[in-house]
N, C-alpha and C positions, 0 to 999 in steps of 0.2 A: 376516599383515597386522595392523598395530597397531589396537587398538580405540580408537574415538573416545570422548572424555570427554563428548561432546555429549549432553545429556539429551533426553528425549522432547520432542517439540514441544508447546508450550503453545498452547492456543487462547485468543484474546482476544475478549471481547465488544466491541460497538461502543463502549461507554463506555470500556473499558480501552484499546482501540486509539486512540481520540481522545485520551485522556490521555497515552499513550505518544508520540503525534505532536504533542503540545502544541497541540491544536486543539479545536474543539467538535464534538459529534456532528452538529450541523446542517451544519458545514463538511465533515465527513467524508462525509455524505450527498451534498452538492453534488459533491465530488470523485468519488465512486462513480458518480453519475449522469452526470457529464461524461466519464468515461473507461472505465467498465465496462458500465453498463446503457444502451447506446446503440442496441440493436436493437429498441426498442419494448416489451420486456418490463419490467414494473415491478420495482423493487428489492424483494427479500424483506423482510418485516417484521423479521426477526432474522437477522443475519449474524455468523459467527464468522471470525476471521482467524488465520493463522499468523504467525510472525515473518518468514517470507519475504514474505508479503503486505504486512506493515508496511514492508518496505524499499521496495517500489514505491510504496505509498501515501505514504510519507515523501517520496519524490522529487516526486510530484505535488503534495503539500501545500506543500512547500518551493518548488517551481517557481512557485506562485502568488504567493509573497511576494517572490521574487527572480527577475525575468525575465531577468537576465543569465546564469543558469545554463543550460548546454547539455549535451546528451548528445554525447559524442565518438564519431563513427562509426569503427569499426575498419576498416582496409584489407582488401580481399579477398585471400585467399590463392591462390597458384597462378597 
């Protein structure tokens, strides 16, 4: 099996994540509160994110700016 050249996952602080998403930390907190911390538990004081987390957060952040973007539902198999 070929080895992947993918480096170890980097962890991003809230400030780094917001910068990568081209938004503010305050807006990042709003997105987290709207989509993640919805069960009544408070958002932790300090959160770290992986690059995979940033993909989903990027969609949610971008979706706020462009309401015409939609997720395409894949057809059921079988």
